[in-house]
N, CA, C and O atoms as CSV, one atom per row, in Angstrom:
chain,resi,resn,atom,element,x,y,z
A,1,UNK,N,N,17.924,-1.987,0.377
A,1,UNK,CA,C,16.907,-2.860,0.892
A,1,UNK,C,C,16.586,-3.932,-0.138
A,1,UNK,O,O,16.507,-3.648,-1.333
A,2,UNK,N,N,16.403,-5.140,0.316
A,2,UNK,CA,C,16.038,-6.230,-0.560
A,2,UNK,C,C,14.526,-6.396,-0.534
A,2,UNK,O,O,13.908,-6.415,0.530
A,3,UNK,N,N,13.953,-6.512,-1.694
A,3,UNK,CA,C,12.516,-6.721,-1.785
A,3,UNK,C,C,12.267,-8.208,-1.675
A,3,UNK,O,O,12.782,-8.997,-2.468
A,4,UNK,N,N,11.464,-8.591,-0.674
A,4,UNK,CA,C,11.180,-10.004,-0.474
A,4,UNK,C,C,9.718,-10.290,-0.781
A,4,UNK,O,O,8.835,-9.594,-0.280
A,5,UNK,N,N,9.452,-11.300,-1.594
A,5,UNK,CA,C,8.071,-11.609,-1.939
A,5,UNK,C,C,7.301,-12.152,-0.736
A,5,UNK,O,O,7.848,-12.889,0.083
A,6,UNK,N,N,6.056,-11.786,-0.645
A,6,UNK,CA,C,5.166,-12.308,0.379
A,6,UNK,C,C,3.932,-12.831,-0.333
A,6,UNK,O,O,3.320,-12.110,-1.121
A,7,UNK,N,N,3.565,-14.055,-0.071
A,7,UNK,CA,C,2.397,-14.635,-0.712
A,7,UNK,C,C,1.121,-14.224,-0.015
A,7,UNK,O,O,1.154,-13.803,1.141
A,8,UNK,N,N,-0.001,-14.340,-0.696
A,8,UNK,CA,C,-1.268,-13.922,-0.122
A,8,UNK,C,C,-1.768,-14.822,0.994
A,8,UNK,O,O,-2.766,-14.494,1.637
A,9,UNK,N,N,-1.113,-15.939,1.246
A,9,UNK,CA,C,-1.585,-16.849,2.285
A,9,UNK,C,C,-0.724,-16.800,3.540
A,9,UNK,O,O,-0.797,-17.708,4.368
A,10,UNK,N,N,0.093,-15.754,3.698
A,10,UNK,CA,C,0.899,-15.611,4.902
A,10,UNK,C,C,0.007,-15.186,6.059
A,10,UNK,O,O,-0.580,-14.105,6.024
A,11,UNK,N,N,-0.098,-16.024,7.080
A,11,UNK,CA,C,-0.928,-15.706,8.229
A,11,UNK,C,C,-2.383,-16.049,7.977
A,11,UNK,O,O,-2.785,-16.363,6.857
A,12,UNK,N,N,-3.160,-15.981,9.044
A,12,UNK,CA,C,-4.577,-16.266,8.945
A,12,UNK,C,C,-5.346,-15.004,8.580
A,12,UNK,O,O,-5.023,-13.924,9.075
A,13,UNK,N,N,-6.356,-15.118,7.724
A,13,UNK,CA,C,-7.173,-13.947,7.387
A,13,UNK,C,C,-7.902,-13.422,8.620
A,13,UNK,O,O,-8.332,-14.193,9.478
A,14,UNK,N,N,-8.032,-12.111,8.693
A,14,UNK,CA,C,-8.747,-11.494,9.805
A,14,UNK,C,C,-10.247,-11.728,9.712
A,14,UNK,O,O,-10.933,-11.845,10.728
A,15,UNK,N,N,-10.750,-11.796,8.481
A,15,UNK,CA,C,-12.178,-12.010,8.241
A,15,UNK,C,C,-12.333,-12.986,7.088
A,15,UNK,O,O,-11.415,-13.145,6.284
A,16,UNK,N,N,-13.489,-13.642,6.999
A,16,UNK,CA,C,-13.734,-14.496,5.838
A,16,UNK,C,C,-13.872,-13.656,4.567
A,16,UNK,O,O,-14.159,-12.461,4.628
A,17,UNK,N,N,-13.670,-14.281,3.452
A,17,UNK,CA,C,-13.827,-13.604,2.169
A,17,UNK,C,C,-15.304,-13.258,1.970
A,17,UNK,O,O,-16.155,-14.147,2.005
A,18,UNK,N,N,-15.614,-11.978,1.760
A,18,UNK,CA,C,-17.027,-11.602,1.618
A,18,UNK,C,C,-17.534,-11.846,0.195
A,18,UNK,O,O,-16.762,-12.100,-0.729
A,19,UNK,N,N,-18.843,-11.761,0.055
A,19,UNK,CA,C,-19.433,-11.762,-1.283
A,19,UNK,C,C,-19.015,-10.476,-1.983
A,19,UNK,O,O,-18.674,-9.484,-1.338
A,20,UNK,N,N,-19.048,-10.508,-3.297
A,20,UNK,CA,C,-18.679,-9.324,-4.077
A,20,UNK,C,C,-19.931,-8.483,-4.333
A,20,UNK,O,O,-20.390,-8.337,-5.466
A,21,UNK,N,N,-20.466,-7.933,-3.232
A,21,UNK,CA,C,-21.615,-7.034,-3.302
A,21,UNK,C,C,-21.264,-5.778,-2.515
A,21,UNK,O,O,-20.438,-5.837,-1.605
A,22,UNK,N,N,-21.867,-4.656,-2.842
A,22,UNK,CA,C,-21.562,-3.435,-2.092
A,22,UNK,C,C,-21.812,-3.581,-0.591
A,22,UNK,O,O,-21.007,-3.114,0.215
A,23,UNK,N,N,-22.909,-4.218,-0.209
A,23,UNK,CA,C,-23.230,-4.353,1.213
A,23,UNK,C,C,-22.208,-5.227,1.940
A,23,UNK,O,O,-21.740,-4.868,3.021
A,24,UNK,N,N,-21.863,-6.364,1.351
A,24,UNK,CA,C,-20.898,-7.272,1.989
A,24,UNK,C,C,-19.513,-6.630,2.051
A,24,UNK,O,O,-18.804,-6.775,3.047
A,25,UNK,N,N,-19.131,-5.929,1.001
A,25,UNK,CA,C,-17.825,-5.265,1.004
A,25,UNK,C,C,-17.793,-4.137,2.025
A,25,UNK,O,O,-16.766,-3.920,2.669
A,26,UNK,N,N,-18.886,-3.424,2.181
A,26,UNK,CA,C,-18.924,-2.341,3.167
A,26,UNK,C,C,-18.749,-2.901,4.577
A,26,UNK,O,O,-18.040,-2.310,5.390
A,27,UNK,N,N,-19.382,-4.026,4.873
A,27,UNK,CA,C,-19.207,-4.666,6.176
A,27,UNK,C,C,-17.746,-5.063,6.375
A,27,UNK,O,O,-17.178,-4.843,7.445
A,28,UNK,N,N,-17.144,-5.646,5.347
A,28,UNK,CA,C,-15.746,-6.071,5.441
A,28,UNK,C,C,-14.816,-4.879,5.639
A,28,UNK,O,O,-13.922,-4.932,6.483
A,29,UNK,N,N,-15.010,-3.810,4.877
A,29,UNK,CA,C,-14.174,-2.612,5.014
A,29,UNK,C,C,-14.352,-2.017,6.407
A,29,UNK,O,O,-13.384,-1.565,7.019
A,30,UNK,N,N,-15.581,-2.018,6.906
A,30,UNK,CA,C,-15.849,-1.506,8.248
A,30,UNK,C,C,-15.085,-2.303,9.297
A,30,UNK,O,O,-14.566,-1.729,10.254
A,31,UNK,N,N,-15.012,-3.597,9.130
A,31,UNK,CA,C,-14.291,-4.440,10.092
A,31,UNK,C,C,-12.780,-4.282,9.971
A,31,UNK,O,O,-12.068,-4.384,10.970
A,32,UNK,N,N,-12.282,-4.035,8.763
A,32,UNK,CA,C,-10.837,-3.969,8.552
A,32,UNK,C,C,-10.239,-2.592,8.815
A,32,UNK,O,O,-9.140,-2.495,9.363
A,33,UNK,N,N,-10.936,-1.533,8.439
A,33,UNK,CA,C,-10.366,-0.181,8.580
A,33,UNK,C,C,-11.474,0.871,8.586
A,33,UNK,O,O,-11.626,1.618,7.619
A,34,UNK,N,N,-12.251,0.933,9.678
A,34,UNK,CA,C,-13.394,1.838,9.687
A,34,UNK,C,C,-13.026,3.317,9.604
A,34,UNK,O,O,-13.757,4.101,8.998
A,35,UNK,N,N,-11.925,3.699,10.192
A,35,UNK,CA,C,-11.562,5.126,10.198
A,35,UNK,C,C,-10.887,5.559,8.905
A,35,UNK,O,O,-11.109,6.676,8.437
A,36,UNK,N,N,-10.067,4.694,8.325
A,36,UNK,CA,C,-9.296,5.083,7.151
A,36,UNK,C,C,-9.965,4.777,5.827
A,36,UNK,O,O,-10.125,5.664,4.989
A,37,UNK,N,N,-10.354,3.537,5.635
A,37,UNK,CA,C,-10.851,3.115,4.324
A,37,UNK,C,C,-12.352,3.318,4.150
A,37,UNK,O,O,-12.815,3.548,3.033
A,38,UNK,N,N,-13.110,3.238,5.225
A,38,UNK,CA,C,-14.566,3.337,5.076
A,38,UNK,C,C,-15.012,4.661,4.455
A,38,UNK,O,O,-15.881,4.647,3.583
A,39,UNK,N,N,-14.457,5.803,4.866
A,39,UNK,CA,C,-14.860,7.044,4.191
A,39,UNK,C,C,-14.529,7.041,2.694
A,39,UNK,O,O,-15.299,7.564,1.889
A,40,UNK,N,N,-13.384,6.454,2.320
A,40,UNK,CA,C,-13.024,6.362,0.902
A,40,UNK,C,C,-13.986,5.435,0.165
A,40,UNK,O,O,-14.384,5.717,-0.965
A,41,UNK,N,N,-14.357,4.327,0.809
A,41,UNK,CA,C,-15.320,3.381,0.242
A,41,UNK,C,C,-16.639,4.097,-0.050
A,41,UNK,O,O,-17.166,4.026,-1.160
A,42,UNK,N,N,-17.157,4.783,0.956
A,42,UNK,CA,C,-18.441,5.478,0.788
A,42,UNK,C,C,-18.369,6.552,-0.297
A,42,UNK,O,O,-19.287,6.684,-1.106
A,43,UNK,N,N,-17.289,7.309,-0.311
A,43,UNK,CA,C,-17.120,8.364,-1.314
A,43,UNK,C,C,-17.061,7.762,-2.725
A,43,UNK,O,O,-17.675,8.284,-3.655
A,44,UNK,N,N,-16.316,6.658,-2.871
A,44,UNK,CA,C,-16.191,5.984,-4.164
A,44,UNK,C,C,-17.566,5.489,-4.633
A,44,UNK,O,O,-17.915,5.652,-5.802
A,45,UNK,N,N,-18.352,4.881,-3.721
A,45,UNK,CA,C,-19.678,4.391,-4.075
A,45,UNK,C,C,-20.597,5.544,-4.471
A,45,UNK,O,O,-21.368,5.437,-5.425
A,46,UNK,N,N,-20.507,6.641,-3.731
A,46,UNK,CA,C,-21.336,7.814,-4.033
A,46,UNK,C,C,-20.977,8.437,-5.386
A,46,UNK,O,O,-21.814,9.099,-6.000
A,47,UNK,N,N,-19.756,8.234,-5.850
A,47,UNK,CA,C,-19.353,8.720,-7.176
A,47,UNK,C,C,-19.747,7.732,-8.276
A,47,UNK,O,O,-20.147,8.139,-9.366
A,48,UNK,N,N,-19.635,6.448,-7.989
A,48,UNK,CA,C,-19.873,5.421,-9.010
A,48,UNK,C,C,-21.349,5.279,-9.365
A,48,UNK,O,O,-21.691,5.128,-10.538
A,49,UNK,N,N,-22.217,5.326,-8.376
A,49,UNK,CA,C,-23.630,5.053,-8.661
A,49,UNK,C,C,-24.302,6.124,-9.516
A,49,UNK,O,O,-25.011,5.765,-10.457
A,50,UNK,N,N,-24.122,7.415,-9.246
A,50,UNK,CA,C,-24.765,8.390,-10.140
A,50,UNK,C,C,-24.188,8.344,-11.555
A,50,UNK,O,O,-24.908,8.528,-12.536
A,51,UNK,N,N,-22.888,8.098,-11.645
A,51,UNK,CA,C,-22.270,8.009,-12.969
A,51,UNK,C,C,-22.888,6.857,-13.761
A,51,UNK,O,O,-23.210,7.011,-14.939
A,52,UNK,N,N,-23.053,5.703,-13.110
A,52,UNK,CA,C,-23.668,4.554,-13.785
A,52,UNK,C,C,-25.108,4.862,-14.164
A,52,UNK,O,O,-25.545,4.541,-15.269
A,53,UNK,N,N,-25.841,5.480,-13.258
A,53,UNK,CA,C,-27.235,5.825,-13.527
A,53,UNK,C,C,-27.350,6.823,-14.679
A,53,UNK,O,O,-28.192,6.670,-15.564
A,54,UNK,N,N,-26.498,7.840,-14.658
A,54,UNK,CA,C,-26.596,8.901,-15.665
A,54,UNK,C,C,-26.146,8.458,-17.053
A,54,UNK,O,O,-26.629,8.979,-18.058
A,55,UNK,N,N,-25.229,7.502,-17.112
A,55,UNK,CA,C,-24.701,7.067,-18.405
A,55,UNK,C,C,-25.301,5.753,-18.889
A,55,UNK,O,O,-25.056,5.337,-20.022
A,56,UNK,N,N,-26.088,5.097,-18.035
A,56,UNK,CA,C,-26.670,3.789,-18.359
A,56,UNK,C,C,-25.594,2.748,-18.658
A,56,UNK,O,O,-25.797,1.834,-19.456
A,57,UNK,N,N,-24.450,2.908,-18.001
A,57,UNK,CA,C,-23.330,1.977,-18.160
A,57,UNK,C,C,-22.930,1.499,-16.768
A,57,UNK,O,O,-22.753,2.308,-15.857
A,58,UNK,N,N,-22.789,0.191,-16.605
A,58,UNK,CA,C,-22.466,-0.365,-15.291
A,58,UNK,C,C,-20.977,-0.371,-14.970
A,58,UNK,O,O,-20.585,-0.789,-13.880
A,59,UNK,N,N,-20.161,0.076,-15.878
A,59,UNK,CA,C,-18.711,0.035,-15.674
A,59,UNK,C,C,-18.261,0.701,-14.377
A,59,UNK,O,O,-17.415,0.131,-13.689
A,60,UNK,N,N,-18.773,1.868,-14.003
A,60,UNK,CA,C,-18.322,2.467,-12.738
A,60,UNK,C,C,-18.625,1.587,-11.521
A,60,UNK,O,O,-17.816,1.510,-10.596
A,61,UNK,N,N,-19.770,0.933,-11.518
A,61,UNK,CA,C,-20.112,0.056,-10.397
A,61,UNK,C,C,-19.279,-1.220,-10.406
A,61,UNK,O,O,-18.870,-1.709,-9.353
A,62,UNK,N,N,-19.035,-1.747,-11.576
A,62,UNK,CA,C,-18.178,-2.945,-11.669
A,62,UNK,C,C,-16.753,-2.626,-11.232
A,62,UNK,O,O,-16.126,-3.412,-10.522
A,63,UNK,N,N,-16.243,-1.475,-11.654
A,63,UNK,CA,C,-14.891,-1.064,-11.241
A,63,UNK,C,C,-14.830,-0.872,-9.729
A,63,UNK,O,O,-13.850,-1.250,-9.088
A,64,UNK,N,N,-15.875,-0.286,-9.168
A,64,UNK,CA,C,-15.961,-0.114,-7.720
A,64,UNK,C,C,-15.881,-1.468,-7.015
A,64,UNK,O,O,-15.090,-1.646,-6.090
A,65,UNK,N,N,-16.705,-2.421,-7.458
A,65,UNK,CA,C,-16.714,-3.747,-6.837
A,65,UNK,C,C,-15.362,-4.441,-6.948
A,65,UNK,O,O,-14.876,-5.019,-5.976
A,66,UNK,N,N,-14.755,-4.386,-8.130
A,66,UNK,CA,C,-13.448,-5.030,-8.317
A,66,UNK,C,C,-12.391,-4.391,-7.421
A,66,UNK,O,O,-11.618,-5.095,-6.771
A,67,UNK,N,N,-12.357,-3.062,-7.386
A,67,UNK,CA,C,-11.366,-2.355,-6.572
A,67,UNK,C,C,-11.497,-2.734,-5.097
A,67,UNK,O,O,-10.514,-3.118,-4.463
A,68,UNK,N,N,-12.701,-2.628,-4.557
A,68,UNK,CA,C,-12.879,-2.854,-3.127
A,68,UNK,C,C,-12.817,-4.331,-2.764
A,68,UNK,O,O,-12.427,-4.669,-1.646
A,69,UNK,N,N,-13.188,-5.212,-3.673
A,69,UNK,CA,C,-13.034,-6.638,-3.394
A,69,UNK,C,C,-11.550,-6.974,-3.264
A,69,UNK,O,O,-11.152,-7.676,-2.335
A,70,UNK,N,N,-10.735,-6.479,-4.186
A,70,UNK,CA,C,-9.291,-6.728,-4.105
A,70,UNK,C,C,-8.704,-6.074,-2.853
A,70,UNK,O,O,-7.826,-6.649,-2.208
A,71,UNK,N,N,-9.178,-4.886,-2.507
A,71,UNK,CA,C,-8.702,-4.220,-1.287
A,71,UNK,C,C,-8.972,-5.106,-0.078
A,71,UNK,O,O,-8.097,-5.282,0.770
A,72,UNK,N,N,-10.178,-5.667,0.008
A,72,UNK,CA,C,-10.535,-6.532,1.135
A,72,UNK,C,C,-9.699,-7.808,1.116
A,72,UNK,O,O,-9.193,-8.233,2.155
A,73,UNK,N,N,-9.552,-8.416,-0.050
A,73,UNK,CA,C,-8.761,-9.648,-0.146
A,73,UNK,C,C,-7.350,-9.414,0.385
A,73,UNK,O,O,-6.807,-10.262,1.092
A,74,UNK,N,N,-6.767,-8.296,0.056
A,74,UNK,CA,C,-5.411,-7.979,0.512
A,74,UNK,C,C,-5.396,-7.605,1.987
A,74,UNK,O,O,-4.568,-8.119,2.739
A,75,UNK,N,N,-6.276,-6.737,2.410
A,75,UNK,CA,C,-6.216,-6.206,3.774
A,75,UNK,C,C,-6.736,-7.155,4.847
A,75,UNK,O,O,-6.570,-6.888,6.037
A,76,UNK,N,N,-7.353,-8.243,4.451
A,76,UNK,CA,C,-7.735,-9.230,5.458
A,76,UNK,C,C,-6.529,-10.091,5.865
A,76,UNK,O,O,-6.611,-10.887,6.800
A,77,UNK,N,N,-5.411,-9.917,5.149
A,77,UNK,CA,C,-4.142,-10.585,5.465
A,77,UNK,C,C,-3.135,-9.500,5.849
A,77,UNK,O,O,-2.500,-8.918,4.968
A,78,UNK,N,N,-2.976,-9.217,7.133
A,78,UNK,CA,C,-2.163,-8.074,7.564
A,78,UNK,C,C,-0.729,-8.077,7.042
A,78,UNK,O,O,-0.206,-7.019,6.691
A,79,UNK,N,N,-0.092,-9.226,6.984
A,79,UNK,CA,C,1.283,-9.288,6.488
A,79,UNK,C,C,1.344,-8.850,5.031
A,79,UNK,O,O,2.253,-8.121,4.633
A,80,UNK,N,N,0.396,-9.288,4.256
A,80,UNK,CA,C,0.348,-8.936,2.841
A,80,UNK,C,C,0.059,-7.447,2.662
A,80,UNK,O,O,0.696,-6.782,1.845
A,81,UNK,N,N,-0.893,-6.928,3.419
A,81,UNK,CA,C,-1.237,-5.506,3.324
A,81,UNK,C,C,-0.041,-4.637,3.717
A,81,UNK,O,O,0.215,-3.611,3.088
A,82,UNK,N,N,0.677,-5.039,4.742
A,82,UNK,CA,C,1.855,-4.293,5.181
A,82,UNK,C,C,2.930,-4.307,4.104
A,82,UNK,O,O,3.555,-3.281,3.833
A,83,UNK,N,N,3.146,-5.455,3.496
A,83,UNK,CA,C,4.168,-5.567,2.451
A,83,UNK,C,C,3.787,-4.752,1.224
A,83,UNK,O,O,4.641,-4.092,0.633
A,84,UNK,N,N,2.526,-4.789,0.836
A,84,UNK,CA,C,2.071,-3.995,-0.299
A,84,UNK,C,C,2.285,-2.504,-0.021
A,84,UNK,O,O,2.763,-1.774,-0.890
A,85,UNK,N,N,1.939,-2.059,1.165
A,85,UNK,CA,C,2.135,-0.648,1.526
A,85,UNK,C,C,3.612,-0.276,1.492
A,85,UNK,O,O,3.966,0.818,1.052
A,86,UNK,N,N,4.468,-1.170,1.949
A,86,UNK,CA,C,5.910,-0.900,1.921
A,86,UNK,C,C,6.414,-0.798,0.483
A,86,UNK,O,O,7.205,0.091,0.166
A,87,UNK,N,N,5.967,-1.688,-0.378
A,87,UNK,CA,C,6.371,-1.623,-1.793
A,87,UNK,C,C,5.868,-0.343,-2.443
A,87,UNK,O,O,6.588,0.283,-3.221
A,88,UNK,N,N,4.642,0.050,-2.129
A,88,UNK,CA,C,4.111,1.301,-2.669
A,88,UNK,C,C,4.931,2.498,-2.191
A,88,UNK,O,O,5.172,3.436,-2.952
A,89,UNK,N,N,5.360,2.462,-0.922
A,89,UNK,CA,C,6.198,3.537,-0.386
A,89,UNK,C,C,7.537,3.591,-1.118
A,89,UNK,O,O,8.021,4.674,-1.447
A,90,UNK,N,N,8.128,2.444,-1.372
A,90,UNK,CA,C,9.405,2.388,-2.078
A,90,UNK,C,C,9.266,2.966,-3.484
A,90,UNK,O,O,10.095,3.770,-3.912
A,91,UNK,N,N,8.229,2.561,-4.195
A,91,UNK,CA,C,8.003,3.063,-5.551
A,91,UNK,C,C,7.842,4.583,-5.545
A,91,UNK,O,O,8.325,5.265,-6.449
A,92,UNK,N,N,7.169,5.105,-4.533
A,92,UNK,CA,C,6.886,6.537,-4.478
A,92,UNK,C,C,8.061,7.383,-4.000
A,92,UNK,O,O,8.142,8.564,-4.335
A,93,UNK,N,N,8.980,6.797,-3.218
A,93,UNK,CA,C,9.985,7.641,-2.564
A,93,UNK,C,C,11.440,7.268,-2.809
A,93,UNK,O,O,12.321,8.099,-2.586
A,94,UNK,N,N,11.718,6.074,-3.250
A,94,UNK,CA,C,13.111,5.642,-3.374
A,94,UNK,C,C,13.828,6.356,-4.523
A,94,UNK,O,O,13.248,6.601,-5.580
A,95,UNK,N,N,15.079,6.675,-4.295
A,95,UNK,CA,C,15.924,7.250,-5.336
A,95,UNK,C,C,16.621,6.165,-6.166
A,95,UNK,O,O,17.205,6.452,-7.211
A,96,UNK,N,N,16.553,4.935,-5.697
A,96,UNK,CA,C,17.222,3.815,-6.344
A,96,UNK,C,C,16.283,3.183,-7.386
A,96,UNK,O,O,15.267,2.578,-7.041
A,97,UNK,N,N,16.646,3.337,-8.655
A,97,UNK,CA,C,15.798,2.840,-9.742
A,97,UNK,C,C,15.581,1.332,-9.660
A,97,UNK,O,O,14.464,0.858,-9.867
A,98,UNK,N,N,16.620,0.583,-9.365
A,98,UNK,CA,C,16.498,-0.875,-9.279
A,98,UNK,C,C,15.563,-1.269,-8.133
A,98,UNK,O,O,14.770,-2.201,-8.263
A,99,UNK,N,N,15.660,-0.563,-7.030
A,99,UNK,CA,C,14.783,-0.840,-5.890
A,99,UNK,C,C,13.322,-0.530,-6.242
A,99,UNK,O,O,12.419,-1.287,-5.884
A,100,UNK,N,N,13.100,0.580,-6.941
A,100,UNK,CA,C,11.747,0.934,-7.370
A,100,UNK,C,C,11.185,-0.120,-8.314
A,100,UNK,O,O,10.027,-0.519,-8.192
A,101,UNK,N,N,12.015,-0.570,-9.258
A,101,UNK,CA,C,11.565,-1.598,-10.210
A,101,UNK,C,C,11.238,-2.911,-9.510
A,101,UNK,O,O,10.236,-3.554,-9.823
A,102,UNK,N,N,12.079,-3.306,-8.567
A,102,UNK,CA,C,11.825,-4.545,-7.824
A,102,UNK,C,C,10.542,-4.432,-7.006
A,102,UNK,O,O,9.755,-5.377,-6.949
A,103,UNK,N,N,10.333,-3.294,-6.382
A,103,UNK,CA,C,9.115,-3.086,-5.593
A,103,UNK,C,C,7.884,-3.074,-6.498
A,103,UNK,O,O,6.851,-3.646,-6.149
A,104,UNK,N,N,7.991,-2.426,-7.657
A,104,UNK,CA,C,6.871,-2.399,-8.598
A,104,UNK,C,C,6.558,-3.804,-9.102
A,104,UNK,O,O,5.391,-4.165,-9.251
A,105,UNK,N,N,7.582,-4.586,-9.362
A,105,UNK,CA,C,7.374,-5.963,-9.803
A,105,UNK,C,C,6.693,-6.781,-8.703
A,105,UNK,O,O,5.837,-7.619,-8.983
A,106,UNK,N,N,7.082,-6.530,-7.453
A,106,UNK,CA,C,6.444,-7.247,-6.349
A,106,UNK,C,C,4.983,-6.830,-6.195
A,106,UNK,O,O,4.128,-7.673,-5.926
A,107,UNK,N,N,4.690,-5.552,-6.362
A,107,UNK,CA,C,3.298,-5.101,-6.322
A,107,UNK,C,C,2.492,-5.853,-7.376
A,107,UNK,O,O,1.392,-6.332,-7.102
A,108,UNK,N,N,3.036,-5.951,-8.560
A,108,UNK,CA,C,2.355,-6.668,-9.634
A,108,UNK,C,C,2.124,-8.129,-9.266
A,108,UNK,O,O,1.042,-8.667,-9.505
A,109,UNK,N,N,3.133,-8.774,-8.686
A,109,UNK,CA,C,2.987,-10.180,-8.269
A,109,UNK,C,C,1.926,-10.320,-7.174
A,109,UNK,O,O,1.101,-11.232,-7.218
A,110,UNK,N,N,1.949,-9.420,-6.199
A,110,UNK,CA,C,0.969,-9.473,-5.116
A,110,UNK,C,C,-0.440,-9.350,-5.685
A,110,UNK,O,O,-1.326,-10.130,-5.335
A,111,UNK,N,N,-0.643,-8.379,-6.552
A,111,UNK,CA,C,-1.978,-8.170,-7.116
A,111,UNK,C,C,-2.414,-9.351,-7.986
A,111,UNK,O,O,-3.559,-9.796,-7.902
A,112,UNK,N,N,-1.513,-9.852,-8.811
A,112,UNK,CA,C,-1.855,-10.980,-9.684
A,112,UNK,C,C,-2.157,-12.241,-8.866
A,112,UNK,O,O,-3.137,-12.936,-9.133
A,113,UNK,N,N,-1.328,-12.529,-7.886
A,113,UNK,CA,C,-1.523,-13.709,-7.065
A,113,UNK,C,C,-2.792,-13.589,-6.233
A,113,UNK,O,O,-3.541,-14.556,-6.093
A,114,UNK,N,N,-3.028,-12.435,-5.696
A,114,UNK,CA,C,-4.222,-12.201,-4.899
A,114,UNK,C,C,-5.477,-12.326,-5.758
A,114,UNK,O,O,-6.465,-12.928,-5.338
A,115,UNK,N,N,-5.434,-11.765,-6.943
A,115,UNK,CA,C,-6.578,-11.845,-7.841
A,115,UNK,C,C,-6.868,-13.299,-8.202
A,115,UNK,O,O,-8.023,-13.724,-8.232
A,116,UNK,N,N,-5.823,-14.044,-8.471
A,116,UNK,CA,C,-5.991,-15.457,-8.815
A,116,UNK,C,C,-6.551,-16.259,-7.631
A,116,UNK,O,O,-7.417,-17.115,-7.813
A,117,UNK,N,N,-6.059,-15.979,-6.431
A,117,UNK,CA,C,-6.518,-16.731,-5.257
A,117,UNK,C,C,-7.942,-16.373,-4.845
A,117,UNK,O,O,-8.592,-17.140,-4.136
A,118,UNK,N,N,-8.436,-15.204,-5.286
A,118,UNK,CA,C,-9.783,-14.770,-4.918
A,118,UNK,C,C,-10.854,-15.334,-5.850
A,118,UNK,O,O,-12.045,-15.141,-5.608
A,119,UNK,N,N,-10.456,-16.007,-6.876
A,119,UNK,CA,C,-11.433,-16.569,-7.837
A,119,UNK,C,C,-12.101,-17.778,-7.302
A,119,UNK,O,O,-12.943,-18.368,-7.978
């Protein structure tokens, strides 16, 4: 299989880019994947907030926001989300080292390009 790059602007976004707040991200996740991602979102938030409160460090909440903001940025573009999932599957299951490396490199490009475009 040949790994083909897909840019973050392929197709129209399903939703507008939300604010980087827990409430706005929760609405976006609910619209994009209420059955699959929303329970993970809620569980992650429920883990991050007590940790931040107990340690007096905001890092868990900041990591939560960054993770879910990038998830929304990617998943609001179905072609990009599908390609990322395919690359992740290749990395996890392929016996071909070159194919795994190419897929991993594409994952890195997708994440870097998406992060840059979300600024």
